[in-house]
C-alpha positions as CSV (number, residue, x, y, z in Angstrom):
1,M,-28.6,-33.2,-35.9
2,N,-28.0,-36.3,-34.3
3,F,-29.6,-39.3,-35.3
4,V,-29.0,-41.2,-31.9
5,H,-31.8,-44.3,-31.9
6,G,-33.5,-44.1,-28.4
7,Q,-32.7,-40.3,-27.8
8,D,-35.1,-37.2,-28.0
9,M,-33.6,-35.8,-31.3
10,P,-34.6,-36.4,-34.8
11,D,-33.7,-39.8,-36.7
12,M,-31.7,-39.6,-40.1
13,L,-34.2,-38.5,-42.2
14,G,-35.5,-35.9,-40.0
15,A,-38.8,-38.1,-38.7
16,A,-40.4,-36.4,-35.5
17,G,-38.3,-38.7,-33.4
18,R,-40.3,-40.9,-31.9
19,A,-43.4,-42.2,-31.9
20,A,-46.4,-40.5,-30.6
21,S,-48.5,-43.3,-30.0
22,A,-47.8,-46.9,-27.9
23,S,-48.0,-50.2,-29.1
24,M,-51.3,-51.3,-28.8
25,G,-52.6,-54.5,-26.1
26,S,-50.4,-55.4,-23.1
27,G,-47.4,-55.0,-24.5
28,R,-45.0,-55.1,-27.4
29,S,-45.0,-58.5,-29.3
30,E,-42.5,-60.9,-29.5
31,L,-41.0,-59.8,-33.1
32,V,-40.7,-56.1,-31.8
33,D,-38.7,-57.5,-28.5
34,R,-36.5,-59.2,-31.5
35,L,-36.3,-56.7,-33.1
36,A,-35.2,-54.5,-30.1
37,S,-32.7,-56.7,-29.1
38,F,-31.3,-57.2,-32.3
39,M,-31.0,-53.4,-33.0
40,A,-28.9,-53.4,-29.7
41,Q,-26.3,-55.7,-30.6
42,L,-25.5,-53.5,-33.6
43,P,-22.6,-51.3,-34.0
44,V,-23.1,-47.5,-32.8
45,P,-22.7,-46.2,-36.3
46,I,-25.1,-48.3,-38.2
47,R,-27.3,-47.7,-35.3
48,R,-27.4,-44.3,-35.4
49,R,-28.7,-44.3,-38.8
50,V,-31.5,-47.0,-38.3
51,P,-35.0,-44.9,-38.2
52,A,-37.2,-44.7,-35.2
53,D,-40.6,-44.8,-36.3
54,L,-42.5,-46.2,-39.3
55,P,-42.7,-43.1,-40.9
56,S,-38.9,-42.9,-41.2
57,S,-39.1,-46.4,-41.7
58,L,-41.5,-46.4,-44.8
59,L,-39.6,-43.1,-45.9
60,L,-35.8,-44.9,-45.8
61,V,-37.6,-47.8,-47.7
62,A,-38.6,-45.5,-50.4
63,Y,-35.5,-43.4,-50.8
64,S,-33.4,-46.7,-51.0
65,L,-35.6,-47.9,-53.7
66,T,-35.3,-44.6,-55.5
67,V,-31.5,-44.4,-55.1
68,I,-31.4,-47.9,-56.9
69,A,-33.7,-46.6,-59.6
70,A,-31.5,-43.8,-60.0
71,V,-28.4,-45.9,-60.0
72,G,-30.0,-48.2,-62.7
73,G,-31.5,-45.2,-64.9
74,I,-27.8,-43.7,-65.3
75,A,-26.2,-46.9,-66.3
76,Q,-29.0,-46.9,-69.2
77,A,-28.3,-43.2,-69.8
78,I,-24.5,-43.7,-70.2
79,D,-24.9,-44.7,-73.8
80,Q,-27.2,-42.2,-75.1
81,P,-25.8,-38.8,-75.6
82,D,-29.8,-36.8,-75.0
83,S,-29.4,-38.0,-71.6
84,I,-26.9,-36.0,-70.0
85,A,-29.4,-33.9,-68.1
86,L,-30.6,-37.0,-66.5
87,I,-27.4,-38.5,-65.6
88,A,-26.5,-35.2,-64.1
89,L,-29.7,-34.8,-61.8
90,A,-29.5,-38.2,-60.4
91,S,-25.7,-37.5,-59.4
92,V,-26.6,-34.6,-57.9
93,Y,-29.3,-36.5,-56.2
94,L,-27.5,-39.4,-55.0
95,A,-24.7,-36.9,-53.7
96,V,-26.4,-34.4,-51.6
97,G,-28.5,-37.7,-50.1
98,L,-25.1,-39.6,-49.9
99,A,-23.9,-35.9,-47.5
100,G,-27.1,-35.8,-45.5
101,L,-26.5,-39.6,-44.5
102,C,-22.6,-39.1,-43.7
103,F,-23.2,-35.6,-42.0
104,N,-26.5,-36.7,-40.2
105,R,-28.1,-33.5,-42.4
106,S,-31.8,-35.4,-42.7
107,L,-32.8,-32.7,-44.9
108,Y,-30.3,-32.9,-47.3
109,V,-31.6,-36.3,-48.0
110,V,-35.9,-35.7,-47.6
111,V,-36.1,-32.8,-49.6
112,P,-33.9,-33.8,-53.0
113,A,-36.0,-36.8,-52.2
114,T,-39.4,-35.1,-52.1
115,L,-38.8,-33.0,-55.3
116,L,-37.8,-36.6,-56.9
117,W,-40.9,-38.0,-55.9
118,F,-43.4,-35.4,-56.8
119,L,-41.6,-34.9,-60.6
120,L,-42.2,-38.8,-61.1
121,A,-45.6,-38.4,-59.9
122,Q,-46.4,-35.8,-62.4
123,V,-44.1,-37.8,-65.3
124,S,-46.2,-40.9,-64.2
125,F,-49.7,-39.0,-64.7
126,L,-48.8,-37.3,-67.3
127,S,-47.4,-39.4,-69.5
128,F,-48.4,-41.6,-72.8
129,S,-49.1,-44.8,-70.6
130,R,-50.6,-43.0,-67.9
131,S,-49.0,-45.2,-65.1
132,Y,-51.7,-44.3,-62.2
133,S,-50.5,-47.0,-59.9
134,W,-46.8,-45.4,-60.3
135,A,-48.2,-42.2,-59.8
136,L,-50.1,-42.7,-56.8
137,A,-46.9,-44.5,-55.2
138,F,-44.9,-41.7,-56.1
139,G,-47.2,-39.2,-54.9
140,A,-47.7,-41.2,-51.4
141,A,-44.0,-41.0,-50.8
142,G,-43.9,-37.1,-51.6
143,I,-46.3,-36.6,-49.2
144,L,-44.6,-38.4,-46.8
145,G,-41.6,-36.7,-47.2
146,L,-42.9,-33.5,-47.5
147,W,-44.6,-34.4,-44.0
148,V,-41.2,-35.3,-42.2
149,A,-39.5,-32.2,-43.9
150,I,-41.9,-30.0,-42.2
151,R,-42.4,-32.0,-39.3
152,S,-38.7,-32.0,-38.8
153,V,-37.9,-28.0,-39.2
154,V,-41.0,-27.1,-37.1
155,G,-39.9,-29.2,-34.6
156,R,-36.4,-28.1,-34.7
157,R,-37.5,-24.7,-34.3
158,T,-40.0,-25.5,-31.8
159,A,-37.2,-27.3,-29.7
160,L,-35.0,-24.4,-30.3
161,R,-37.5,-22.1,-28.6
162,G,-38.3,-24.4,-26.0
163,A,-34.3,-24.7,-25.2
164,A,-34.2,-20.4,-24.9
165,R,-37.2,-20.2,-23.0
166,A,-35.9,-23.0,-20.2
167,A,-32.5,-21.4,-20.1
168,E,-34.1,-18.1,-19.6
169,A,-36.5,-19.3,-17.0
170,T,-33.5,-21.1,-15.7
171,A,-31.4,-18.1,-15.5
172,N,-34.1,-16.2,-13.9
173,Q,-34.7,-18.9,-11.3
174,L,-31.0,-18.8,-10.6
175,G,-31.2,-14.9,-10.0
176,W,-34.1,-14.8,-7.7
177,D,-31.9,-17.6,-5.7
178,L,-28.4,-15.7,-5.4
179,Y,-30.7,-12.4,-4.8
180,K,-32.1,-14.4,-1.9
181,L,-28.7,-15.4,-0.7
182,S,-27.2,-12.2,-0.9
183,S,-30.2,-10.5,1.4
184,E,-30.6,-12.9,3.5
185,L,-27.6,-15.1,4.0
186,R,-28.5,-18.4,5.7
187,T,-28.2,-19.5,9.0
188,T,-25.8,-22.4,10.8
189,D,-27.4,-23.6,13.5
190,E,-28.4,-27.1,15.2
191,R,-31.1,-27.8,12.2
192,L,-29.2,-27.7,9.5
193,S,-29.4,-31.0,7.8
194,G,-26.1,-33.2,8.0
195,I,-24.7,-30.8,10.6
196,A,-22.7,-32.2,13.9
197,V,-23.5,-30.4,17.3
198,Y,-21.5,-30.3,20.2
199,R,-22.9,-29.8,23.4
200,D,-21.5,-28.9,27.0
201,L,-18.2,-28.4,26.1
202,R,-15.5,-26.4,28.3
203,I,-12.9,-24.2,26.8
204,G,-9.6,-25.8,27.6
205,E,-7.2,-24.2,25.3
206,L,-6.9,-21.2,22.7
207,Q,-4.7,-20.0,20.0
208,R,-5.6,-16.9,18.4
209,H,-4.3,-16.0,14.6
210,F,-4.3,-12.8,13.3
211,D,-4.2,-11.8,9.4
212,Q,-1.1,-10.3,8.4
213,V,0.1,-7.9,5.3
214,T,3.6,-7.3,5.1
215,S,5.4,-4.8,2.1
216,A,8.7,-3.7,2.1
217,A,10.9,-1.4,-0.7
218,I,14.7,-1.4,-1.4
219,R,15.7,1.9,-3.5
220,G,18.9,2.7,-4.1
221,G,21.4,4.5,-6.7
222,M,24.6,5.2,-7.9
223,E,26.5,8.3,-9.4
224,H,29.8,8.0,-10.0
225,A,31.6,11.2,-12.0
226,F,36.0,10.8,-13.3
227,R,37.9,14.0,-14.2
228,F,41.2,13.8,-16.4
229,K,43.8,16.8,-16.6
230,G,47.1,17.7,-18.1
231,W,49.6,19.5,-20.0
232,T,51.8,18.7,-23.1
233,T,54.8,20.8,-24.2
234,A,56.8,20.5,-27.4
235,V,60.6,22.2,-28.6
236,H,61.1,22.4,-32.2
237,G,64.4,23.5,-34.0
238,L,66.5,24.3,-31.0
239,P,70.3,24.6,-31.8
240,G,72.9,21.6,-30.4
241,Y,69.4,20.0,-29.0
242,F,67.5,17.3,-30.3
243,D,65.4,18.4,-33.3
244,T,61.8,17.8,-31.4
245,S,61.3,17.2,-27.7
246,S,57.9,16.9,-25.8
247,R,56.8,16.2,-22.6
248,S,53.1,15.7,-20.9
249,S,52.0,15.2,-17.9
250,M,48.4,13.8,-16.6
251,G,46.2,13.2,-13.7
252,G,42.9,12.3,-12.6
253,G,40.5,12.3,-10.0
254,G,36.8,10.9,-8.9
255,V,33.9,11.0,-7.1
256,S,31.3,7.7,-6.3
257,S,28.1,8.4,-4.2
258,I,25.7,5.1,-3.3
259,Q,22.3,5.9,-1.6
260,L,20.3,2.8,-0.3
261,G,16.9,3.1,1.7
262,L,15.3,-0.1,3.0
263,S,11.8,0.6,4.4
264,G,9.0,-1.9,5.2
265,T,5.2,-2.2,6.7
266,T,3.4,-4.9,8.6
267,V,0.1,-4.3,8.5
268,D,-2.3,-6.5,11.3
269,E,-6.3,-7.3,10.2
270,L,-7.6,-7.1,13.3
271,R,-11.1,-7.5,11.8
272,G,-12.1,-10.8,12.4
273,E,-8.8,-13.0,13.6
274,A,-8.5,-16.5,13.3
275,F,-8.3,-19.0,16.2
276,I,-7.9,-23.0,17.3
277,A,-9.9,-23.8,20.5
278,V,-9.7,-27.0,22.2
279,F,-12.9,-28.1,23.8
280,E,-13.1,-30.6,26.7
281,Q,-16.1,-32.9,27.4
282,G,-17.1,-35.1,30.1
283,S,-15.6,-35.1,33.8
284,G,-13.1,-37.5,36.1
285,D,-11.2,-40.0,33.7
286,C,-13.5,-39.8,30.8
287,V,-12.7,-36.7,29.4
288,D,-12.7,-36.1,25.3
289,T,-11.6,-33.2,23.7
290,I,-12.7,-31.9,20.4
291,R,-10.2,-29.2,18.2
292,A,-12.1,-26.5,17.0
293,V,-11.0,-24.5,14.0
294,V,-12.3,-20.9,13.0
295,P,-11.5,-18.9,10.0
296,S,-11.1,-14.8,10.1
297,E,-13.6,-13.0,8.5
298,R,-11.3,-12.3,5.4
299,Q,-10.8,-16.0,4.9
300,S,-14.5,-16.9,5.2
301,R,-15.0,-14.8,2.6
302,D,-12.5,-15.6,0.3
303,S,-13.8,-19.1,0.5
304,V,-17.3,-18.0,-0.7
305,A,-15.4,-16.3,-3.2
306,Q,-13.7,-19.2,-4.6
307,V,-17.1,-21.7,-4.7
308,L,-18.5,-18.5,-7.0
309,A,-15.5,-18.3,-9.0
310,S,-15.5,-21.9,-9.9
311,W,-19.1,-21.9,-10.6
312,S,-18.6,-19.1,-12.9
313,A,-16.1,-20.7,-14.4
314,Q,-18.0,-24.1,-15.2
315,A,-20.9,-22.1,-16.4
316,G,-19.1,-20.7,-19.3
317,P,-18.0,-17.2,-20.5
318,N,-20.9,-14.7,-20.9
319,S,-23.5,-17.6,-20.7
320,N,-26.7,-16.6,-18.5
321,A,-25.6,-18.5,-15.7
322,E,-22.2,-16.8,-15.6
323,L,-24.0,-13.4,-16.2
324,M,-26.3,-13.9,-12.6
325,I,-23.2,-15.4,-10.7
326,R,-21.4,-12.2,-11.6
327,R,-23.9,-9.8,-10.8
328,Y,-24.6,-11.2,-7.2
329,A,-21.2,-12.7,-6.6
330,G,-19.8,-9.6,-4.9
331,A,-23.1,-8.9,-2.9
332,I,-22.7,-12.4,-1.7
333,T,-19.3,-12.3,-0.4
334,N,-19.5,-8.9,1.1
335,A,-22.3,-10.0,3.2
336,V,-20.2,-12.9,4.8
337,S,-19.3,-11.8,8.4
338,S,-17.9,-13.8,11.4
339,E,-17.7,-13.1,14.9
340,S,-14.5,-14.5,15.7
341,S,-13.5,-11.6,16.9
342,Y,-16.0,-11.3,19.3
343,V,-15.9,-15.2,20.3
344,G,-12.4,-15.4,20.3
345,D,-12.6,-12.4,23.0
346,R,-15.2,-14.4,25.1
347,L,-13.3,-17.8,25.1
348,N,-10.0,-15.8,26.4
349,A,-12.4,-14.0,29.2
350,L,-13.6,-17.5,30.0
351,L,-10.1,-19.4,30.3
352,R,-9.3,-16.8,32.9
353,L,-12.1,-18.6,35.4
354,P,-11.2,-21.4,37.2
355,A,-12.2,-24.7,35.3
356,S,-14.8,-25.4,37.2
357,E,-16.9,-22.4,36.7
358,R,-16.2,-22.2,33.0
359,P,-20.0,-21.7,31.7
360,A,-20.7,-25.1,28.9
361,V,-20.7,-24.1,24.6
362,T,-22.2,-25.3,22.0
363,V,-20.1,-25.7,19.2
364,I,-21.9,-26.5,15.6
365,G,-19.6,-27.0,12.1
366,Q,-18.7,-29.2,10.1
367,P,-16.3,-32.7,11.0
368,L,-13.0,-32.6,9.4
369,D,-12.4,-35.7,10.8
370,G,-12.9,-37.5,14.0
371,H,-11.6,-34.9,16.9
372,T,-11.7,-31.7,14.7
373,I,-14.6,-29.7,13.6
374,L,-14.8,-26.8,11.2
375,V,-17.0,-24.3,13.2
376,G,-19.9,-22.5,11.8
377,A,-21.7,-21.1,15.0
378,V,-21.1,-21.1,18.7
379,R,-23.3,-20.7,21.6
380,F,-22.5,-19.8,24.9
381,G,-25.1,-21.8,27.1
382,L,-28.5,-23.7,26.4
383,T,-30.5,-20.9,25.6
384,G,-27.8,-18.2,24.5
385,P,-27.5,-16.4,21.0
386,L,-26.1,-18.0,18.1
387,Y,-22.8,-16.5,16.9
388,Q,-22.1,-17.1,13.1
389,L,-18.3,-17.5,12.4
390,F,-17.6,-20.0,9.0
391,P,-20.7,-19.7,6.3
392,I,-21.2,-23.5,6.2
393,A,-25.0,-23.1,5.7
394,L,-24.5,-20.3,2.7
395,I,-21.7,-22.9,1.2
396,R,-24.1,-25.4,1.2
397,A,-26.9,-23.7,-0.6
398,L,-24.5,-22.8,-3.6
399,E,-23.3,-25.9,-3.9
400,A,-27.0,-27.2,-4.3
401,L,-27.5,-24.3,-6.7
402,I,-24.3,-25.8,-8.4
403,E,-26.0,-29.1,-8.7
404,G,-29.0,-27.6,-10.2
405,R,-31.2,-28.8,-7.2
406,P,-33.5,-26.2,-5.3
407,L,-31.9,-24.4,-2.4
408,P,-32.3,-25.8,0.9
409,P,-35.6,-24.5,2.9
410,E,-35.3,-22.6,5.7
411,P,-35.8,-25.2,8.8
412,P,-38.8,-25.1,10.5
413,S,-40.0,-22.8,13.3
414,G,-40.1,-24.2,16.9
415,L,-36.7,-25.3,17.3
416,P,-34.1,-23.5,19.3
417,P,-34.0,-19.8,18.1
418,A,-30.8,-19.1,16.0
419,D,-30.1,-15.2,17.0
420,G,-30.6,-12.5,13.7
421,P,-32.5,-9.8,12.5
422,T,-35.6,-11.8,12.3
423,E,-36.3,-11.7,16.0
424,P,-39.3,-10.1,17.0
425,N,-39.1,-5.9,17.5
426,A,-36.0,-5.7,15.5
427,E,-37.1,-3.4,13.0
428,T,-37.8,-0.9,16.1
429,E,-34.4,-1.1,17.1
430,T,-32.5,0.2,13.7
431,A,-32.3,3.7,15.4
432,E,-32.3,5.3,18.4
433,P,-33.6,9.1,17.9
434,V,-31.2,11.8,19.2
435,S,-32.6,14.5,21.8
436,P,-33.0,18.0,20.3
437,A,-32.0,19.3,23.6
438,V,-28.2,17.5,23.1
439,V,-28.0,18.6,19.4
440,E,-25.5,21.8,18.7
441,S,-27.7,23.9,16.4
442,N,-25.2,23.8,13.4
443,G,-25.7,19.4,14.0
444,H,-21.5,19.4,14.3
445,I,-19.9,17.0,16.9
446,P,-17.6,18.7,18.6
447,D,-14.1,17.2,18.7
448,L,-12.6,15.1,21.8
449,Q,-9.5,15.3,23.7
450,I,-9.2,12.2,25.1
451,R,-6.6,11.0,27.8
452,T,-6.7,7.0,28.7
453,L,-2.8,6.3,30.2
454,G,-2.8,6.7,34.1
455,S,-6.8,7.7,34.5
456,L,-9.4,8.5,31.7
457,R,-10.2,12.4,31.3
458,I,-12.5,13.6,28.2
459,R,-12.6,17.0,27.1
460,A,-15.2,19.1,24.8
461,G,-13.2,21.5,23.9
462,A,-13.0,23.8,27.6
463,E,-15.5,21.3,29.4
464,D,-14.7,18.4,31.2
465,I,-17.2,15.6,30.6
466,T,-15.5,12.5,32.2
467,S,-17.6,12.5,35.0
468,A,-20.7,12.5,32.7
469,L,-19.3,9.4,31.8
470,L,-18.0,7.8,34.6
471,D,-21.0,8.6,36.7
472,R,-23.3,6.3,34.5
473,K,-21.5,3.0,35.2
474,V,-23.9,0.8,32.3
475,L,-23.7,3.5,30.0
476,A,-19.7,4.0,30.7
477,F,-19.5,0.2,29.9
478,L,-21.0,0.4,26.6
479,W,-19.2,3.6,25.3
480,L,-15.4,2.4,26.6
481,H,-16.2,-1.1,25.2
482,L,-16.8,0.4,21.4
483,F,-14.4,3.1,22.1
484,A,-11.8,0.2,23.0
485,R,-12.7,-1.7,19.9
486,T,-12.2,1.3,17.4
487,L,-8.9,1.5,19.0
488,R,-8.0,-1.9,18.4
489,N,-9.4,-1.3,14.6
490,P,-10.8,2.0,13.1
491,D,-13.3,0.0,10.9
492,D,-14.3,-2.8,13.7
493,S,-18.2,-3.0,14.5
494,I,-20.3,-5.5,16.6
495,T,-23.4,-6.6,16.3
496,R,-26.5,-6.2,18.7
497,S,-26.5,-9.5,20.1
498,S,-22.8,-9.6,20.8
499,L,-23.3,-6.1,23.0
500,A,-26.2,-7.7,24.3
501,D,-24.8,-10.2,25.9
502,E,-21.5,-8.4,26.9
503,L,-24.1,-6.2,28.7
504,S,-26.3,-9.0,30.1
505,P,-24.5,-12.2,30.7
506,G,-26.5,-15.1,31.6
507,L,-29.7,-13.5,30.7
508,D,-32.3,-14.9,27.4
509,S,-31.2,-13.1,24.1
510,S,-34.8,-11.6,24.2
511,A,-34.2,-10.0,27.3
512,Q,-30.6,-9.2,26.7
513,R,-31.4,-7.5,23.3
514,S,-34.4,-5.7,25.3
515,R,-32.5,-4.2,27.5
516,L,-29.8,-3.1,25.5
517,R,-32.3,-1.5,23.2
518,G,-33.3,0.8,26.3
519,R,-29.9,1.4,27.0
520,L,-29.1,2.6,23.6
521,S,-31.3,5.1,23.7
522,E,-29.9,6.3,26.8
523,L,-26.4,6.2,25.6
524,R,-27.4,8.5,22.6
525,N,-29.9,10.7,24.3
526,Q,-28.4,11.1,28.1
527,L,-24.9,11.5,27.6
528,P,-23.4,14.9,26.3
529,A,-24.3,15.2,22.3
530,P,-20.1,14.7,21.8
531,L,-19.9,11.3,23.4
532,G,-23.5,10.1,22.2
533,R,-23.4,11.5,18.8
534,R,-20.5,9.3,18.0
535,V,-22.4,6.0,18.6
536,K,-23.4,5.1,15.5
537,V,-26.0,2.4,15.1
538,E,-26.6,0.6,11.3
539,G,-28.9,-1.7,11.2
540,E,-27.7,-4.6,12.9
541,R,-24.2,-3.7,13.6
542,I,-22.9,-0.4,16.1
543,R,-19.9,1.3,16.3
544,L,-18.2,4.2,17.4
545,D,-16.7,7.3,15.5
546,L,-13.8,8.7,16.7
547,E,-13.2,11.0,13.8
548,G,-11.4,14.1,14.6
549,C,-10.6,12.9,18.7
550,A,-6.9,13.0,19.7
551,I,-6.3,10.3,21.8
552,D,-2.9,9.8,23.4
553,V,-2.3,5.8,23.1
554,R,-3.4,6.7,19.1
555,D,-0.7,9.3,19.2
556,V,2.0,7.1,20.9
557,A,1.2,4.6,18.1
558,D,1.9,7.5,15.4
559,A,5.1,8.0,17.1
560,V,6.1,4.8,17.0
561,K,5.5,4.3,13.4
562,S,7.3,7.4,12.8
563,C,10.3,6.3,14.6
564,G,10.4,3.4,12.6
565,S,10.8,4.7,9.3
566,S,13.7,6.8,9.9
567,N,16.5,5.5,9.0
568,G,19.8,5.7,11.2
569,V,20.0,7.9,14.0
570,L,17.0,10.4,14.9
571,T,17.6,13.7,14.7
572,S,17.1,16.5,17.0
573,E,13.7,17.5,16.0
574,Q,12.3,13.6,15.9
575,L,13.9,13.5,19.5
576,A,12.0,16.3,20.4
577,Q,8.7,14.8,19.2
578,I,9.2,11.5,21.0
579,E,9.8,13.3,24.4
580,S,7.0,15.6,23.8
581,V,4.7,12.7,23.4
582,V,6.2,10.3,26.3
583,D,6.5,13.0,29.0
584,G,3.4,12.3,31.4
585,V,2.7,9.6,29.9
586,E,1.9,6.8,32.5
587,G,0.4,4.5,33.6
588,R,-2.5,1.5,32.7
589,F,-4.6,1.9,29.8
590,L,-8.1,3.1,31.1
591,P,-7.9,2.0,35.1
592,E,-11.1,3.1,35.5
593,W,-12.4,0.2,33.1
594,D,-11.9,-2.6,35.6
595,D,-14.4,-1.3,38.4
596,V,-16.7,-0.4,35.8
597,E,-16.6,-3.7,34.6
598,E,-17.2,-5.6,37.5
599,H,-20.1,-3.0,38.7
600,V,-22.1,-4.0,35.5
601,N,-21.2,-7.7,35.3
602,S,-19.0,-8.9,37.6
603,G,-16.4,-9.8,34.9
604,R,-17.9,-12.2,33.6
605,S,-17.9,-11.0,29.7
606,G,-15.2,-11.0,26.9
607,A,-15.1,-7.2,26.6
608,G,-12.2,-6.8,29.2
609,E,-10.2,-8.7,26.5
610,V,-10.5,-6.1,24.2
611,V,-9.1,-3.5,27.0
612,E,-6.4,-6.1,28.2
613,D,-4.9,-6.2,24.8
614,I,-5.2,-2.4,24.1
615,R,-3.3,-2.3,27.3
616,R,-0.6,-4.6,26.4
617,R,-0.3,-2.5,23.0
618,A,-0.3,1.1,24.6
619,D,3.0,-0.9,27.0
620,A,5.1,-2.3,24.2
621,A,4.6,1.2,22.2
622,I,5.5,3.3,25.5
623,A,8.5,0.8,26.4
624,T,9.5,1.3,22.3
625,L,9.4,4.8,22.3
626,L,11.3,5.3,25.3
627,R,14.1,3.0,24.7
628,A,14.2,4.6,21.3
629,L,14.4,8.0,23.0
630,G,17.3,6.9,25.3
631,A,19.6,5.5,22.3
632,G,19.1,8.9,20.7
633,Y,20.4,10.7,23.5
634,L,23.4,8.3,23.9
635,A,24.0,8.7,20.0
636,H,24.0,13.0,20.5
637,G,26.6,12.2,23.5
638,K,23.8,12.9,25.6
639,A,24.4,10.2,28.3
640,E,23.0,11.8,31.4
641,A,19.5,12.6,29.5
642,A,19.3,9.0,28.6
643,V,19.3,7.4,31.6
644,A,15.6,8.5,32.8
645,P,13.7,7.4,29.7
646,L,15.8,4.4,30.0
647,E,14.8,3.5,33.1
648,R,11.6,3.8,32.2
649,A,11.4,1.6,29.6
650,L,13.1,-1.0,31.5
651,A,10.5,-0.9,34.4
652,I,7.6,-1.2,31.7
653,A,9.6,-4.2,30.0
654,P,11.7,-5.6,32.2
655,D,13.3,-8.5,29.9
656,D,14.1,-6.1,27.3
657,E,17.8,-6.6,26.8
658,A,18.2,-3.9,24.3
659,A,17.2,-1.3,27.0
660,A,19.2,-3.0,29.6
661,R,22.2,-2.7,27.2
662,A,22.0,1.2,26.1
663,L,21.1,1.7,29.7
664,A,24.1,0.0,31.2
665,S,26.1,2.3,28.4
666,A,24.8,5.5,29.8
667,C,25.3,4.5,33.5
668,A,29.3,3.9,33.1
669,Q,29.1,7.3,31.0
670,T,27.8,8.8,34.0
671,G,29.7,7.5,36.4
672,R,26.8,5.4,37.7
673,L,29.2,2.0,37.9
674,A,26.9,0.2,40.2
675,R,24.2,0.1,38.6
676,A,25.7,-0.8,34.7
677,E,27.7,-3.7,37.1
678,E,24.2,-4.7,38.1
679,L,22.9,-4.6,34.6
680,R,25.5,-6.4,33.0
681,K,25.2,-9.3,35.7
682,E,21.5,-9.2,35.3
683,F,21.0,-9.7,31.9
684,S,24.6,-11.7,31.1
685,L,26.1,-8.0,29.7
686,V,29.3,-8.7,27.6
């Protein structure tokens, strides 16, 4: 127990703390003020043991007088042999009381003193002299000590129960607050307190950064064997020769074998890439720039996870708060999402427009310095939907809980709307029923064979359903956009608001979502079942399921991985496999897309950026396969067969020096000396 004067804890004698009654009159007397000033000037060890109220002061006076009496009694009884029991009792009393004073244990002082006072009161009352005044004094002191002891014990238990109830209530409230954050993530918008809002910006520059994971392994071994062989002869006791003669011969041989292998894997995380954008504000000679930093979705989740981990460490292991944080940390972290992928595509599409025709952008975020901002949300146009990027509002809510403050209230209604699942009619958009007429009897979605390079061809079994898709331009736009996003990242999905803005840029958010709602129903019900049923609507997110589909660009990517994992020269089987993949593969990815996009939104959306990205990747993969095929033929002594694939590889990638070098060698070996000399001059080959 702590005996600090002026605190809410019991004093050194276990009194009930502060006096419940206030002083009478208009204020404290001058004497009380002087005593308080004098107490404040005392050293801390002495001040901590000064009683805090009148009962404690009286009890201390009684205890002090008793100590003096006990010491005097011990001094008088030392020379009396029959007073050993009295001396022992007084010594124990003094030792226990002093221990209570030293270790701030009030009951150690109060309980022995109270028992002694009651005993002395009884002795005084029953003695021969009948000292009623002493009996009354000791009895009053005993009653005062008993009252202080009971009050101390009861107060301590009450305080412990109150602290336990308060801790339980605090943990319960924390649990509800964390549950609310995990189920309803805070939206970063213009209404957030202390947020910076930059309006009427124009995109001027964009740099995108994809998260990348690299792993490598080196495997090796060595085997060594060595063998000795030989013969020895000896001759003994032959006449005319030496008594002993011996001859020996020895030979040796050895075999060594060393095998080493190196493999590596590089994986791009494409779900939500980071980017840095430079926005321009103003016109003419008064142009200012703002650098906007947007972390990837993985980095955003890591930031929230770090805040929760730091908070959990501060709360202490296995405390109520730490258990609550641990319970909801995963749900809060996993609920964080970012539209950085779509916003990056949209900004990249705006950069293709002339500077004067680029629409205004509103950027909302946390300033990092005078000209740099950590972006929490972006709005295209004045009334467009709000796209969430870095969870600034969520982190601020967590900081409020860490500091013990209540969660910031939700912003009042009537201000610029934030796009989200709370819009009217949102609950009616979560699922579009599939018409029974297009569902197979066994519920199976037929596998698709999709060819995208050169021209789009989609077959479900023996049926060609390409025209059923391309004849519906709007539905084709939606399906092919989802198709391209899934090819770029199989785990990718897009929110309703993003897809609605892709479909109808320039309209207000309610009109965009209303139009998308009708188109999603048509997409799932009016297209052939092998196409429509692959569109998955999961709450606010939409994706395309391509499981079981045979897609040429995916086959090309798999062949590149297989080719890269091989060590040394490609085998004949590998060359045949690559040739089967590239045979007949020619042309751009989805050439029909440009016409579809122009028809639907005049190319004003960011969806075309996704398709362009797949086109670049497909061209690079095909050029890699053709170069590997030509180099493989050269290694197998088939220079004639190497010329055609190497010419195709150089046509796709005109700056590929490795393909040019291999082609020059193949032309020289097949008598095409003029072409070989042309390549040497163009690429400065030695």
